[in-house]
N, C-alpha and C positions, 0 to 999 in steps of 0.2 A: 797622498790623503794621508792620513796621522790622524787618532784618533784618540783621548788621553782617558781614563779610566773613569773620568768624570761621564765624559760624552758619551762611551759605550754604557754608563749605570742609568744613565736620562734614556739611549736607546732599550734597554733590557726594557726597560718602566711602562716605556709607549708600548713596542711590541707586547708586552703584558697585558695592555690595559686596553687597547689596539682590537682581538680580538684571530688577531691575521696566523696561522701556521707556523710560517714560516721568512724570513725575511734576509736576504743574503747579498752584502757591498761587495766588490772589487775592484779592486783599484793596480795601476800595474805593479807598488808596492805593496799592496796592504789587501786581506782579506776577513771580512766577517760575516759568520751566518749563525741564526738566532732561531733555534727551532723550540715551540711552546705545543706539539701535538702529541707528546709524552711524555710520562710522571718517572723522575723526577727532569726535570724541564735543564737544559745544560747550554751554555753558552760558547763558544769556540769561536779563538783568533788563531789566525799563522798569519805567521810573516814570512814571507820567505828570505833565505840565508845572504842576500846579494844585500839586503836593505840597512841600512844604518842605522840599529835601533838595537838594546841593552842583549847581545848572545845570552843564548842558553834559556828562554824568553818565547818560545814556540808559542804554545796555545795559552790562552788564559779560559779556566771553567767555571762558571757558579752558578751553582739550582737558583733557582725562581719558581712562585709559585707559578702552577699552569693554570693556565684559564677553565672554568668550570660551563665543562660543553651546557647548552640549556637547547632542549626538546618541546618544538613551537605543538604542540597538542590537537590545534586547531589544521592546522596543515595535514597530520599525519592527518586524522578524521575524514579528511578530504578527499587523500590522495585514493583510496578507491572508489567512488564515486564523480571521482573527475579523471578519470583517466581519458574520456574522447576531449578534453583538452592537451595543447599543447602548452607549453611552460617555455618561456622569455629566462633566460639565463644568463646571468650575470657570466662575462668575460673576462672580469678580474676579480682580484682582493683589493675593496676600498671601503668606503662609504657612500651608500646610495643616497640619493636625494631625488624629488617628483616634481624638483622645479626648476627652473638656473637661480634661483633664486629665492629665498623667504619671499617676498612680495611681489613675486610671480605667479602667474598659476599654474597648477599642477599639468605637465607633457598629456598626463594619457588619465582618466579616469575609469572606472567601473563602468559597463555601459557604451564606451568608444571604440569608435570602431579604426584598426589600425589597420597601412599596407605595407608592404618591404621600401626599408630605406627610411622611415616616418622614424624617429627622437622620441623615443618611451618614457626614459631619464636620465640621470647622469650620477657614473659611478668616480668617482674623486681617489683619488692615488697619488701617494704624497705633493700634493698642492696640483695635480693635472685632474683636471676638470676634463675628466671623458663624456659624452653624448653617445648614449649604448641606442642604435635604431635596431628594430625588429626585421627579422627577414621573413616572417610570416605575415598572412594579413588573414580577419578575422575581428571579433568581441572583446575586449578587455570583458574577464568577469570577475575576477578575483588578482588586488592585490599584495602579495606575501610577504612582503618588506615593510615595517615602517622610514619612513620620512628622516634622516640621517642615522642610520643602523650601519653597521659594519656589515659587507658580505663576504660572502665566500668566493671564490674561483669555481665557475658553472654551480652555481645558489642560483634555485626557480626564482623569478626575480614577479611576473606575472602570470597569471593565465590566460590563455587565449582558446575561444571557440573560436576555432575554424569554419562552421560550419553556415 
């Protein structure tokens, strides 16, 4: 795999808009890592010396705007009074979906009872739709993410009352 500068620029724009912190692509003769969690943000691409490319151009660095972090005040306020609840967290970075498709009902809603192994949502990452199953049983008390919103690894998605 080799990428031209236009593809790299498109990837940088996509990563900046998606809200993910880091994307790394590594092939036999090509490696690119894009990080957006520091300021200024840099993109580095390195190609091993054995690869048939232009010599003396091993790395490309380009500053891009870092996404502005957003603070969900509702989640912050409810953190202290929700200590008895258990969070179902995202196992990956991607886009959160409450249902299999826009015309289907949500997998779970507030008030629903869940049990281990039950699908509660989908997290789409790089066009792969991953069904997320709960490992706990209890009642859904809060959905913490809006449908079609980007989520981070280990980000709480649902609060469950285990009692």
